[in-house]
C-alpha positions as CSV (number, residue, x, y, z in Angstrom):
1,M,-78.2,-40.6,-54.3
2,R,-80.9,-40.3,-51.9
3,G,-80.3,-37.2,-49.9
4,V,-78.4,-34.0,-49.9
5,A,-77.2,-32.1,-46.9
6,P,-75.0,-28.9,-46.3
7,Q,-71.9,-30.3,-44.4
8,H,-70.5,-29.0,-41.1
9,C,-67.2,-30.0,-39.7
10,P,-65.7,-32.7,-41.6
11,V,-63.5,-34.9,-39.4
12,C,-60.8,-37.4,-40.1
13,A,-60.7,-40.0,-37.2
14,T,-57.8,-42.4,-37.1
15,I,-57.7,-45.3,-34.7
16,K,-54.1,-45.5,-33.0
17,V,-53.0,-48.4,-30.8
18,L,-54.7,-47.2,-27.6
19,S,-56.6,-44.1,-28.8
20,I,-58.4,-42.1,-31.5
21,E,-56.6,-39.2,-33.3
22,Y,-59.2,-36.7,-34.5
23,K,-58.5,-33.8,-37.1
24,A,-61.3,-31.4,-37.8
25,E,-60.9,-30.2,-41.6
26,L,-63.5,-27.5,-41.0
27,G,-65.4,-26.1,-38.1
28,D,-65.3,-27.0,-34.5
29,L,-64.8,-30.6,-33.0
30,T,-66.7,-30.8,-30.0
31,D,-66.7,-33.6,-27.3
32,E,-70.1,-34.4,-28.3
33,R,-69.1,-35.0,-32.0
34,K,-66.2,-37.1,-30.7
35,Q,-68.7,-39.1,-28.7
36,Q,-70.9,-39.7,-32.0
37,I,-67.7,-40.9,-34.0
38,N,-66.8,-43.2,-31.0
39,R,-70.4,-44.5,-31.0
40,A,-70.3,-45.0,-34.9
41,I,-67.2,-46.7,-34.6
42,E,-68.4,-49.3,-32.0
43,D,-71.7,-49.7,-33.8
44,G,-70.0,-50.2,-37.2
45,K,-68.3,-53.3,-35.4
46,N,-71.6,-54.8,-35.0
47,Y,-72.2,-54.9,-38.8
48,G,-68.6,-56.0,-39.8
49,Y,-67.4,-52.6,-40.7
50,V,-63.7,-51.6,-39.8
51,L,-63.9,-47.9,-39.3
52,D,-60.1,-47.2,-38.4
53,A,-59.4,-44.3,-40.7
54,T,-62.4,-42.7,-41.8
55,R,-63.9,-39.3,-42.7
56,Y,-67.0,-38.2,-40.9
57,F,-69.4,-35.6,-41.9
58,F,-71.8,-33.7,-39.5
59,V,-74.9,-32.2,-40.9
60,D,-77.9,-30.6,-39.4
61,K,-80.4,-32.1,-41.7
62,F,-80.8,-34.3,-44.8
63,Y,-83.1,-33.4,-47.6
64,Y,-84.6,-36.4,-49.6
65,T,-84.0,-36.5,-53.2
66,D,-84.0,-39.0,-56.0
67,F,-81.1,-38.3,-58.4
68,K,-81.2,-41.6,-60.4
69,K,-78.5,-43.3,-62.1
70,I,-79.9,-44.3,-65.4
71,T,-77.0,-46.5,-67.0
72,P,-76.8,-50.4,-66.1
73,R,-74.3,-51.8,-63.5
74,A,-73.0,-50.5,-60.3
75,P,-70.4,-47.6,-60.4
76,M,-66.7,-48.2,-59.9
77,G,-65.6,-46.2,-57.1
78,S,-67.1,-43.1,-55.6
79,R,-68.7,-40.1,-57.5
80,V,-68.5,-36.4,-56.8
81,F,-71.0,-34.2,-58.8
82,D,-70.6,-30.6,-59.6
83,L,-74.0,-29.5,-58.9
84,T,-73.5,-26.2,-60.6
85,Q,-73.1,-28.2,-63.8
86,I,-75.8,-30.5,-63.2
87,L,-78.3,-27.9,-62.3
88,E,-77.0,-25.6,-65.0
89,T,-76.4,-22.4,-62.8
90,E,-73.5,-20.5,-61.6
91,K,-74.9,-20.0,-58.1
92,L,-76.4,-22.8,-55.9
93,S,-79.9,-22.4,-54.2
94,E,-80.7,-23.5,-50.6
95,T,-80.1,-27.2,-50.0
96,Q,-83.8,-28.1,-49.8
97,E,-84.2,-26.5,-53.3
98,I,-81.2,-28.4,-54.7
99,A,-82.9,-31.8,-53.4
100,E,-86.0,-30.8,-55.2
101,L,-84.3,-30.0,-58.5
102,L,-82.2,-33.2,-58.4
103,N,-85.5,-35.2,-58.1
104,V,-85.9,-34.4,-62.0
105,K,-82.3,-35.1,-63.0
106,T,-80.4,-38.4,-63.8
107,W,-76.8,-39.4,-64.1
108,G,-74.8,-42.2,-65.6
């Protein structure tokens, strides 16, 4: 994992025959965010991605970290980490501090 960020407004966007259906899971879905999703979909086509039904996450800032996987081979599927368990705390700090703490942690 190379970065962490607090998420704002997760959105599901599904391509219909002649339109896109948006569903904000949290927060406000503005026209600007819809335009950003549309640009991402179009840009993805240039790289061979099909983003017909995708979740988009809007963040204000990413914080660099180097949370390394130490076991060989690529992981199967996606991973969700319980940061309270990894950082051995009951209450999480600010995002920048979490990124700094993850720099010395590993997984796998």
